[in-house]
VOPAGU-2260 file (C-alpha; in pm, 1 decimal, decimal comma):
REM VOPAGU-2260
SITE   aa  ch    i         X         Y         Z
SITE  MET   A    0   -4629,3   -5560,3  -16006,3
SITE  SER   A    1   -4678,7   -5431,4  -16311,0
SITE  PRO   A    2   -4708,2   -5702,0  -16638,5
SITE  LYS   A    3   -4360,4   -5536,3  -16748,1
SITE  GLN   A    4   -4190,4   -5612,4  -16388,2
SITE  ALA   A    5   -4346,8   -5951,0  -16361,0
SITE  MET   A    6   -4189,7   -6025,9  -16692,7
SITE  ILE   A    7   -3856,5   -5905,0  -16587,6
SITE  ALA   A    8   -3887,4   -6122,6  -16288,7
SITE  ILE   A    9   -3990,8   -6459,4  -16511,6
SITE  ILE   A   10   -3700,6   -6355,2  -16714,1
SITE  LEU   A   11   -3458,2   -6333,8  -16429,7
SITE  VAL   A   12   -3572,9   -6665,5  -16269,3
SITE  VAL   A   13   -3547,1   -6839,4  -16612,9
SITE  ALA   A   14   -3181,8   -6713,4  -16652,7
SITE  ALA   A   15   -3070,8   -6809,0  -16281,5
SITE  ALA   A   16   -3224,7   -7188,2  -16346,5
SITE  LEU   A   17   -3020,8   -7179,6  -16691,2
SITE  VAL   A   18   -2697,4   -7047,7  -16550,7
SITE  GLY   A   19   -2746,6   -7323,8  -16270,0
SITE  THR   A   20   -2781,7   -7585,7  -16502,5
SITE  SER   A   21   -2504,0   -7465,7  -16744,0
SITE  ALA   A   22   -2222,2   -7388,6  -16518,0
SITE  PHE   A   23   -1981,7   -7633,5  -16380,6
SITE  VAL   A   24   -1666,5   -7627,7  -16171,6
SITE  VAL   A   25   -1363,4   -7841,2  -16289,7
SITE  ASP   A   26   -1086,8   -7892,6  -15981,7
SITE  GLN   A   27    -714,0   -7886,9  -16048,5
SITE  ARG   A   28    -702,1   -8281,8  -15960,2
SITE  GLU   A   29    -982,2   -8356,6  -16239,7
SITE  GLN   A   30   -1049,6   -8335,4  -16586,2
SITE  VAL   A   31   -1420,2   -8327,1  -16738,5
SITE  LEU   A   32   -1563,7   -8494,3  -17038,9
SITE  VAL   A   33   -1857,2   -8292,0  -17175,9
SITE  LEU   A   34   -2126,4   -8527,9  -17313,1
SITE  GLN   A   35   -2431,0   -8436,0  -17549,1
SITE  PHE   A   36   -2731,0   -8674,3  -17520,6
SITE  GLY   A   37   -2447,5   -8949,9  -17413,9
SITE  ASN   A   38   -2223,6   -8836,9  -17701,6
SITE  PRO   A   39   -1892,3   -8683,3  -17621,9
SITE  LYS   A   40   -1857,4   -8323,9  -17730,7
SITE  ASP   A   41   -1535,6   -8190,6  -17535,7
SITE  VAL   A   42   -1270,1   -8230,2  -17299,9
SITE  VAL   A   43   -1181,6   -7993,7  -17031,9
SITE  LYS   A   44    -876,6   -8003,0  -16851,7
SITE  LYS   A   45    -824,4   -7643,5  -16708,3
SITE  ALA   A   46    -948,8   -7557,5  -16397,1
SITE  GLY   A   47   -1229,7   -7315,8  -16297,0
SITE  LEU   A   48   -1554,7   -7259,0  -16412,0
SITE  HIS   A   49   -1681,4   -7349,7  -16714,5
SITE  PHE   A   50   -2046,2   -7364,1  -16883,2
SITE  LYS   A   51   -2231,3   -7593,0  -17081,0
SITE  TRP   A   52   -2600,3   -7647,2  -17277,1
SITE  PRO   A   53   -2847,5   -7760,5  -17031,5
SITE  TRP   A   54   -2919,3   -8058,5  -17195,2
SITE  GLU   A   55   -2551,1   -8164,5  -17183,4
SITE  SER   A   56   -2360,1   -8357,1  -16894,3
SITE  VAL   A   57   -2047,4   -8381,0  -16778,2
SITE  LYS   A   58   -1818,1   -8687,8  -16663,5
SITE  THR   A   59   -1523,2   -8649,4  -16451,7
SITE  PHE   A   60   -1181,3   -8812,0  -16456,2
SITE  ASP   A   61    -884,8   -8797,9  -16244,5
SITE  HIS   A   62    -625,2   -8571,6  -16368,2
SITE  ARG   A   63    -327,5   -8683,0  -16096,3
SITE  LEU   A   64     -61,4   -8923,0  -16112,4
SITE  LEU   A   65    -210,6   -9250,9  -15982,0
SITE  GLU   A   66    -114,6   -9591,2  -15871,6
SITE  SER   A   67    -214,6   -9952,8  -15935,5
SITE  ASP   A   68     -70,6  -10244,4  -15705,6
SITE  ALA   A   69    -157,6  -10567,6  -15898,8
SITE  GLN   A   70    -218,0  -10920,1  -15753,3
SITE  PRO   A   71     137,3  -11135,5  -15796,7
SITE  ASN   A   72     189,1  -11237,2  -16133,2
SITE  GLU   A   73     342,6  -11583,9  -16197,5
SITE  VAL   A   74     610,2  -11607,6  -16454,8
SITE  ILE   A   75     858,1  -11834,5  -16638,6
SITE  THR   A   76    1169,4  -11745,6  -16668,2
SITE  MET   A   77    1422,2  -11829,9  -16951,5
SITE  ASP   A   78    1546,2  -12135,8  -16767,0
SITE  LYS   A   79    1187,4  -12263,7  -16709,6
SITE  LYS   A   80    1174,1  -12138,1  -16358,3
SITE  SER   A   81     872,9  -12072,8  -16238,9
SITE  ILE   A   82     826,3  -11719,7  -15976,2
SITE  MET   A   83     585,0  -11521,2  -15866,0
SITE  VAL   A   84     619,0  -11115,8  -15929,7
SITE  ASP   A   85     487,7  -10853,5  -15731,1
SITE  ASN   A   86     479,3  -10532,8  -15909,2
SITE  TYR   A   87     291,9  -10185,8  -15912,3
SITE  THR   A   88     231,1   -9921,5  -16162,4
SITE  ARG   A   89     241,1   -9541,1  -16163,8
SITE  TRP   A   90     -11,0   -9388,4  -16447,9
SITE  LYS   A   91    -262,3   -9135,2  -16541,9
SITE  ILE   A   92    -524,7   -9068,3  -16814,4
SITE  ALA   A   93    -411,9   -8859,4  -17066,2
SITE  ASP   A   94    -726,3   -8873,6  -17319,9
SITE  PRO   A   95   -1064,5   -8887,4  -17130,4
SITE  LEU   A   96   -1239,7   -8940,6  -17457,5
SITE  LYS   A   97   -1057,9   -9278,2  -17519,2
SITE  VAL   A   98   -1089,7   -9364,4  -17185,6
SITE  TYR   A   99   -1463,7   -9295,9  -17239,0
SITE  GLN   A  100   -1473,2   -9453,6  -17573,8
SITE  VAL   A  101   -1335,2   -9775,6  -17432,6
SITE  ALA   A  102   -1432,8   -9862,1  -17085,4
SITE  ARG   A  103   -1671,8   -9584,2  -17014,3
SITE  THR   A  104   -1542,7   -9557,3  -16625,5
SITE  GLN   A  105   -1205,0   -9499,3  -16475,3
SITE  VAL   A  106   -1212,3   -9862,4  -16320,5
SITE  GLY   A  107   -1263,3  -10066,5  -16623,3
SITE  VAL   A  108    -986,1   -9926,6  -16836,4
SITE  GLU   A  109    -744,5   -9961,7  -16501,6
SITE  SER   A  110    -854,5  -10327,0  -16495,8
SITE  ARG   A  111    -742,2  -10324,2  -16893,5
SITE  MET   A  112    -430,5  -10121,9  -16821,0
SITE  GLU   A  113    -314,2  -10381,9  -16557,1
SITE  ASP   A  114    -376,2  -10680,4  -16769,2
SITE  VAL   A  115    -114,8  -10529,5  -17009,8
SITE  VAL   A  116     114,2  -10477,1  -16748,2
SITE  ARG   A  117      87,8  -10805,0  -16646,2
SITE  GLY   A  118     160,3  -10941,6  -16978,5
SITE  LYS   A  119     439,8  -10741,7  -17048,0
SITE  VAL   A  120     602,4  -10824,4  -16714,4
SITE  ARG   A  121     574,5  -11188,1  -16861,3
SITE  GLU   A  122     696,6  -11097,5  -17172,0
SITE  VAL   A  123    1010,7  -10895,9  -17057,4
SITE  LEU   A  124    1131,0  -11141,5  -16765,8
SITE  GLY   A  125    1065,4  -11435,0  -16950,3
SITE  GLN   A  126    1373,6  -11337,8  -17171,2
SITE  HIS   A  127    1610,0  -11360,5  -16855,8
SITE  THR   A  128    1677,7  -11631,5  -16610,4
SITE  LEU   A  129    1605,1  -11675,0  -16249,1
SITE  TYR   A  130    1934,6  -11541,1  -16112,2
SITE  GLU   A  131    1945,0  -11230,1  -16337,1
SITE  ILE   A  132    1600,3  -11148,2  -16246,1
SITE  VAL   A  133    1687,7  -11191,0  -15846,8
SITE  SER   A  134    2021,4  -11081,2  -15854,9
SITE  GLY   A  135    2074,4  -10832,8  -16149,4
SITE  GLY   A  136    2312,0  -11057,1  -16305,6
SITE  ASP   A  137    2642,4  -10926,9  -16392,1
SITE  ASP   A  138    2522,1  -10592,0  -16492,7
SITE  ALA   A  139    2426,1  -10371,2  -16198,3
SITE  THR   A  140    2203,6  -10165,7  -16415,1
SITE  LEU   A  141    1976,3  -10487,5  -16556,7
SITE  ARG   A  142    1706,2  -10442,9  -16338,0
SITE  ILE   A  143    1636,7  -10061,3  -16404,1
SITE  LYS   A  144    1687,2  -10177,3  -16763,0
SITE  LEU   A  145    1395,2  -10459,8  -16747,6
SITE  MET   A  146    1189,0  -10199,8  -16532,8
SITE  GLN   A  147    1222,6   -9969,4  -16815,9
SITE  SER   A  148    1146,4  -10211,6  -17105,7
SITE  ILE   A  149     824,1  -10299,9  -16906,7
SITE  ARG   A  150     706,7   -9955,3  -16872,7
SITE  ASP   A  151     821,3   -9869,6  -17250,4
SITE  ARG   A  152     639,9  -10167,4  -17409,5
SITE  ALA   A  153     346,8  -10095,3  -17188,5
SITE  ASP   A  154     257,5   -9739,2  -17246,2
SITE  LYS   A  155     289,6   -9786,4  -17620,0
SITE  GLU   A  156      38,6  -10033,6  -17586,6
SITE  VAL   A  157    -222,4   -9841,2  -17345,8
SITE  ARG   A  158    -193,8   -9536,1  -17560,9
SITE  ASP   A  159    -474,4   -9657,3  -17739,3
SITE  LEU   A  160    -680,0   -9679,2  -17421,9
SITE  GLY   A  161    -629,5   -9321,9  -17343,3
SITE  LEU   A  162    -361,7   -9389,0  -17069,3
SITE  GLN   A  163       0,0   -9326,5  -17012,7
SITE  ILE   A  164     212,2   -9545,7  -16798,0
SITE  VAL   A  165     474,5   -9324,7  -16572,0
SITE  ASP   A  166     658,2   -9635,8  -16425,0
SITE  VAL   A  167     650,0   -9965,4  -16341,5
SITE  ARG   A  168     834,3  -10187,4  -16043,9
SITE  ILE   A  169     869,5  -10481,3  -15884,8
SITE  LYS   A  170     843,5  -10493,7  -15512,6
SITE  ARG   A  171     940,1  -10856,6  -15481,2
SITE  ALA   A  172     976,1  -11176,1  -15674,3
SITE  ASP   A  173     924,5  -11506,7  -15499,6
SITE  LEU   A  174     915,7  -11873,6  -15580,9
SITE  PRO   A  175     572,6  -12038,5  -15565,9
SITE  LEU   A  176     489,8  -12168,7  -15214,6
SITE  GLU   A  177     540,8  -12562,0  -15370,4
SITE  ASN   A  178     885,5  -12469,7  -15511,4
SITE  SER   A  179    1001,0  -12260,3  -15219,9
SITE  GLU   A  180     918,6  -12579,9  -14990,8
SITE  ALA   A  181    1156,9  -12780,9  -15220,4
SITE  VAL   A  182    1412,4  -12514,4  -15224,8
SITE  PHE   A  183    1388,7  -12522,8  -14822,2
SITE  GLN   A  184    1434,1  -12872,9  -14795,1
SITE  ARG   A  185    1741,1  -12880,8  -15078,3
SITE  MET   A  186    1900,5  -12640,5  -14855,1
SITE  LYS   A  187    1835,5  -12830,6  -14542,4
SITE  ALA   A  188    2000,6  -13092,6  -14675,7
SITE  GLU   A  189    2258,2  -12894,3  -14787,5
SITE  ARG   A  190    2327,9  -12741,8  -14456,7
SITE  ASN   A  191    2307,7  -13108,2  -14298,0
SITE  ARG   A  192    2593,8  -13251,9  -14509,4
SITE  ILE   A  193    2803,8  -12952,2  -14460,0
SITE  ALA   A  194    2756,6  -12987,6  -14110,2
SITE  LYS   A  195    2843,4  -13366,7  -14120,5
SITE  GLU   A  196    3160,1  -13287,9  -14329,6
SITE  TYR   A  197    3229,0  -13037,4  -14028,3
SITE  ARG   A  198    3159,9  -13303,1  -13731,4
SITE  SER   A  199    3389,6  -13551,9  -13929,5
SITE  GLU   A  200    3648,7  -13314,8  -13991,4
SITE  GLY   A  201    3616,3  -13216,9  -13630,9
SITE  GLU   A  202    3648,2  -13562,7  -13531,3
SITE  GLU   A  203    3926,7  -13651,4  -13733,9
SITE  ALA   A  204    4129,4  -13351,6  -13567,9
SITE  ALA   A  205    4032,3  -13435,3  -13240,0
SITE  LYS   A  206    4189,1  -13777,5  -13287,8
SITE  GLU   A  207    4507,8  -13640,4  -13405,0
SITE  ILE   A  208    4518,9  -13415,3  -13135,7
SITE  ARG   A  209    4436,2  -13693,3  -12888,5
SITE  ALA   A  210    4729,6  -13901,1  -13036,9
SITE  GLU   A  211    4978,2  -13610,2  -13046,8
SITE  ALA   A  212    4903,3  -13568,2  -12690,5
SITE  GLU   A  213    4935,5  -13914,3  -12592,4
SITE  LYS   A  214    5275,2  -13932,2  -12810,5
SITE  GLN   A  215    5377,9  -13611,4  -12621,5
SITE  ARG   A  216    5244,9  -13779,6  -12257,2
SITE  LYS   A  217    5469,5  -14096,3  -12330,5
SITE  VAL   A  218    5757,9  -13885,9  -12467,1
SITE  ILE   A  219    5759,2  -13675,3  -12140,5
SITE  LEU   A  220    5728,8  -13977,1  -11899,0
SITE  ALA   A  221    5982,1  -14133,1  -12060,2
SITE  ASP   A  222    6207,0  -13855,4  -12032,5
SITE  ALA   A  223    6103,0  -13814,6  -11714,0
SITE  TYR   A  224    6184,6  -14189,7  -11594,5
SITE  ARG   A  225    6518,9  -14156,3  -11774,0
SITE  GLN   A  226    6591,4  -13833,8  -11569,4
SITE  SER   A  227    6514,9  -13992,6  -11243,6
SITE  GLU   A  228    6723,0  -14288,6  -11290,7
SITE  ILE   A  229    6988,8  -14090,8  -11395,7
SITE  LEU   A  230    6956,1  -13876,5  -11057,5
SITE  ARG   A  231    6878,6  -14225,5  -10879,8
SITE  GLY   A  232    7222,4  -14329,5  -11015,9
SITE  HIS   A  233    7372,0  -14029,9  -10929,2
SITE  ALA   A  234    7253,3  -14003,8  -10578,0
SITE  ASP   A  235    7321,5  -14408,9  -10550,1
SITE  ALA   A  236    7696,1  -14352,0  -10646,5
SITE  GLU   A  237    7746,5  -14044,4  -10431,5
SITE  SER   A  238    7577,6  -14219,9  -10092,1
SITE  THR   A  239    7802,5  -14502,5  -10204,8
SITE  ALA   A  240    8112,8  -14297,2  -10227,3
SITE  ILE   A  241    8016,5  -14111,1   -9881,8
SITE  TYR   A  242    7948,7  -14492,5   -9736,7
SITE  ALA   A  243    8278,6  -14583,0   -9842,5
SITE  LYS   A  244    8470,4  -14261,5   -9724,6
SITE  ALA   A  245    8284,3  -14311,2   -9404,0
SITE  TYR   A  246    8401,4  -14704,5   -9375,3
SITE  LYS   A  247    8736,5  -14562,6   -9430,7
SITE  LYS   A  248    8747,5  -14316,2   -9134,2
SITE  ASP   A  249    8598,6  -14598,7   -8886,8
SITE  PRO   A  250    8538,1  -14959,9   -9027,4
SITE  ASP   A  251    8402,9  -15053,9   -8671,2
SITE  PHE   A  252    8173,4  -14777,5   -8647,1
SITE  TYR   A  253    8061,3  -14810,0   -9017,5
SITE  ALA   A  254    7981,7  -15191,0   -8931,6
SITE  PHE   A  255    7801,1  -15101,4   -8618,4
SITE  THR   A  256    7554,8  -14826,6   -8807,6
SITE  ARG   A  257    7479,7  -15091,5   -9088,2
SITE  SER   A  258    7385,5  -15361,7   -8825,5
SITE  LEU   A  259    7160,7  -15116,5   -8609,1
SITE  GLN   A  260    6990,4  -15023,1   -8943,2
SITE  ALA   A  261    6941,0  -15360,8   -9047,9
SITE  TYR   A  262    6814,1  -15472,9   -8668,9
SITE  ARG   A  263    6542,0  -15147,1   -8703,5
SITE  ALA   A  264    6431,7  -15297,1   -9048,8
SITE  SER   A  265    6383,3  -15659,3   -8946,4
SITE  ILE   A  266    6281,6  -15634,7   -8605,5
SITE  ASN   A  267    5950,5  -15461,8   -8525,0
SITE  LYS   A  268    5706,4  -15463,5   -8264,2
SITE  GLY   A  269    5468,9  -15767,6   -8289,4
SITE  SER   A  270    5717,9  -15951,0   -8547,6
SITE  ARG   A  271    5900,2  -16288,0   -8506,2
SITE  LEU   A  272    6223,4  -16343,6   -8626,2
SITE  VAL   A  273    6355,8  -16693,3   -8654,5
SITE  ILE   A  274    6713,0  -16744,1   -8688,1
SITE  SER   A  275    7019,2  -16870,7   -8496,0
SITE  PRO   A  276    7174,3  -16672,9   -8228,4
SITE  ASP   A  277    7531,4  -16750,2   -8329,5
SITE  THR   A  278    7478,4  -16617,6   -8661,9
SITE  GLU   A  279    7703,3  -16315,4   -8786,7
SITE  PHE   A  280    7375,0  -16119,6   -8767,4
SITE  PHE   A  281    7411,5  -16075,4   -8412,6
SITE  HIS   A  282    7755,4  -16023,5   -8376,6
SITE  PHE   A  283    7730,6  -15717,5   -8171,2
SITE  PHE   A  284    7486,0  -15857,1   -7934,3
SITE  GLN   A  285    7755,4  -16148,6   -7881,4
SITE  GLN   A  286    8013,7  -15914,1   -7795,6
SITE  SER   A  287    7827,5  -15705,0   -7550,6
SITE  HIS   A  288    7726,7  -16007,6   -7387,9
SITE  ARG   A  289    8070,9  -16159,3   -7334,9
């Protein structure tokens, strides 16, 4: 190899090394901060192949919409009630340079952003009662307005951190454990009180029903007894009329039939009858004997 060719080869190797250390690729999901000796120099948000000086470095930040799910936050409402609010935040990095200047890393700035949102949640919800927060109050759009207010206030404050808050949502709002237990005991006592009222009303209604049934039973029995007495009276009158009619047709046969009935009723097998044989009761026996 001639000296000229060797020189060209060396130049090509150095150029390739320079290109290799100077080129960098920006993904469409990322944005890059170019640093020169640790100092921010440029922000690259456009995806594709880019170049820098070999002595420069790059720091990558997320360019996507991010979501942060913070720990439940205790809030004191306007009516002095304590609730645990569980919320999440959708946000993105608007200015990587400010993020780097404030917290150096994406994780560090996310922690500060969560503190800001937590404070705004306490600030906004603290201006409303527990009923309004949980049920939405009389205004159907109140909950939406609360979320928008938290988002706007937090977004305004995190702009200095290089962030943009897109949305804040409350997943759930619960009473603290000790308050929940107290509420449960109050609800239990209230249900027991209502149950006792229902039982008392039921017992009173049962007594009234039983009293009315007893009254109706006595009325029915009395009416049945009255009707039976009337029927018995009619039957006795009718039987008396039949007997009288039969007596008029043949008084002797009637007297004989009645005597036979009396004998049958008074003289049974194994019974003893102490009576004088000359009495009128044995009138027909005396006639038969003569």
